[in-house]
N, C-alpha and C positions, 0 to 999 in steps of 0.2 A: 425526504428528497432522495436519500440513498436507496430506499426501497423502490421508488419509482424508476430510478436509473437502472437498477439491476434487473428489475422485472420487465421493463419495456425497452430499455436502451439497446440491448443486443439485436433486437429485431428491427428497430427503427431509431437509430441514434439521433438523427437530425430532428425529427418531430419531438422526441423526448427532450432533447436539448432546448428546443423552443419553449416547451412547457415549463421546464425548470428555469429557464431564463426569465420567463414571464413571472414565475413565482418570486424570483429575486427582485424583479422590478416592483411587483405589488407589495412585497414585504422586505424592504432593504435590511431589516434586522437579521434576516437569515444569513446574510453575508458575514456578519459578526459571529453567528453561530458556527459557520464553517471554519472561521479563524480559530474559534475556541475549541473546536473538535480536535485539532492537531495534537495538543499536549496530552489530553487523556488517552487518545488513540495511541500515540507513540509510547506513553507510559505502559499501557496495557500490552502492547507488542513486546516491549523490553521485558516486562515481567514474565510473560509467557515464554519468551526466548530463554530466559534464565532457568525457568522451570523445565523446559525441554532439555536443555544442556545437562541439568542435574539428573533428570530421569535417564537420559542416554548414558551418562557416566555410570549410573548404578547398573544398567543393563550390561554395559561393556565390561564392568568389573566382575559381573557374574557371581556375586556373593549370596544372592537370594535363592529361595526355593523356586521350583518351576511355576508354582501358582503366583508367587510375587513377581516373577519375571513376566508372566503373561499379563498381569494387571498393569505393570509398567508399560509394556508394549501397547496395550489397549489405550492407555492414557496418551502415549506418543501419537498413536493413530488419530485420536480425537483432536490433538493439537494440530496435526497436519490438516485435518478437515476444517478446523477453525481458521487457520492461516489462509487456506485456499478460499474459503467463503469470504473472509474479510478483504482479501486482495482482489478477488474478482468483483466484489461490490464496489470497492474504491476505484478500480479501473473503469468500470461502467460509468461511475459518477463523473470522473474527470474527462472521460471521452465524450459524454453527453453535454457536460457543462465545463468547458475549459477554464472559465474564470474560477472554478472551485480549486483547481490546482494552484493558481496564484494565491488564493486565500489560504490554502493549507501551508504554503511556503512563505506566508507573511513573515517579515523580519522579527516580529515578536516571538515567533515559534522557533527561531534559530535552526531551521532545517531538521527539526526533531523527527518528522515522519521519514524523511530520506535516511537519516541516521539509523532509525529503527530497522528500516528495510535492509540497510547495509549490514547491520549486525546479524540479522536473520540469514542473509545470503552467505555471509562469510564464516559464521560459526555454527548456526543451527542446521543448515542444509548439509554441511559436511558431516556433522554428528549423526544426522539421520541416514546419510548414505552409508556410514559405517554400521549402523544398526541393521539396515536391510540385508547386509551381508551375513548377519548372524542366522544360524539355522532356525532358531526359535521364531524369528520374525516372519518366516514364510507362512505361518498359520494365521497371521493377523491381516485382515483385509486392507486397511489403510497404510500398511507399512511395506509395500512392495516398491520396486524401483519406479514404476509408472507414476504413482502419486508424488513421489519425492522429486522426480524429474519435472512433473507438471508444476510443482511448487516453485522450483528453481526458475523455470521459464516464466511463470506468472510474476515473480518478483522483478525480473529483467523487464518484462513488458510493462509492468506498473510504473517502474521508475522512468522508463522511456516516456510513457504517456503523461506522467506528472510534469516532467521537465519540458517536454514538447508543448504541452498545453499551457504551461505557465509562462514560458519564455518565447515561444514561436507562434503564438496566435494573437490576433487583435483582441479577442475576448480576455485572454490572460493579462495582456498589458492594461486593458481598461479596468479589470478588477483590481490590479495592483495599484493603479492610479486612484481608484475610488477608495482603496484601503488606506491611502495616505502615503504611499511610498512608491512613486512612479519611476524614480531614477533607475533602479536596477532592471526594470522591465520595459523601459521606454523604447518605442518603435516609431516615434513621430519623426517626420522629415526634418523638423527644425532642430532636433538633437543631432542630426547627421550632417547638417549644412556646413558646419564649421570644419568638418573633417575632409581634407583633400590630400590626395597623394601627390607628392612633388616629383 
């Protein structure tokens, strides 16, 4: 489903969303698969974030040979490409299928995806920004300021898309209700009827 979203969603999000929605209706088990995706995804992102911070620290300390530094920089560039690929794929997925955002934020997952994104934004991106200022980084394709800025913008856009899709769309509310926890996402008029301003 993720591959369908990233391949066809950017050109036609509405039609791709209909296709993915139909898949969820035909195979409701996929909804639980999306819920289950959050923990390993966030674990993978946290692990990679720690690795990037460790590599960046080695580069900034500058204790290795030029060959070792070049290898570390290439590993960091590969991590940036991985993050961008993962985040653009997730963004296309929740844009095409808003209920996927609510499923990723299922209470059983304790907001782990958003937490992983916050860690990357607040600690990995600044470390990478310090790296691109190093003269050695100029020779490495994926470690220029452009890809790092794109990564930063991608994280902001992805968090916005997840939160908007999960909390501000009828599909997100419906997915949350189907997952068994409709209270935090409820948008029904009956839940608002008792609220009046005096």
